[in-house]
C-alpha positions in Angstrom: 118.3 67.2 60.7 120.8 64.9 62.5 120.0 61.3 63.4 119.7 61.8 67.1 117.1 64.8 66.7 115.3 62.8 64.1 114.8 59.8 66.6 113.9 62.1 69.6 111.3 63.7 67.6 110.0 59.9 66.7 109.8 59.0 70.2 108.2 62.4 70.9 105.6 61.5 68.3 105.0 58.0 69.8 104.3 59.5 73.0 101.8 62.1 71.7 100.0 59.0 69.8 100.0 57.2 73.2 98.6 59.9 75.1 95.9 60.8 72.9 94.7 57.1 72.6 94.7 57.3 76.5 92.5 60.2 76.3 90.3 58.3 73.5 90.1 55.1 76.2 89.0 57.6 79.3 86.3 59.2 76.7 87.6 62.5 75.8 85.7 64.2 73.0 87.3 64.0 69.7 87.9 68.1 69.8 90.0 67.9 73.1 92.0 64.7 71.7 92.7 66.7 68.4 93.5 70.1 70.4 95.9 68.3 72.5 97.6 66.6 69.5 98.0 69.8 67.5 99.5 71.8 70.5 101.6 68.8 71.6 103.4 68.4 68.2 103.9 72.2 68.0 105.4 72.2 71.1 107.6 69.2 69.9 108.4 71.0 66.7 109.4 74.2 69.0 111.5 72.2 70.7 113.1 69.8 68.0 112.9 71.9 64.9 113.9 70.8 61.3 115.9 73.6 60.0 115.9 71.6 56.3 112.0 71.9 56.3 111.9 75.3 57.3 114.2 76.5 54.8 111.9 74.2 52.2 108.9 76.1 53.6 110.3 79.6 53.5 111.9 78.8 49.6 108.0 77.7 48.9 106.5 80.6 50.5 109.0 83.1 48.7 108.0 81.3 44.9 104.0 81.5 45.7 104.6 85.1 46.6 106.1 85.9 43.5 104.1 84.0 41.3 100.4 85.2 43.3 101.0 88.6 44.4 
């Protein structure tokens, strides 16, 4: 992942954490906070994908398929 993209992703993760803390402070349910965090992280990953992690995951899935199926 390009360093610029990595930095932008880190900033996005910090923003997600800050918003989750605000939700907690306002008294939101834990499940609502967890749902927000999961959805926000998925959207961040969609916007800033990491091709290296994708390739590693694809390789691991293929190895698992060859040994377990």
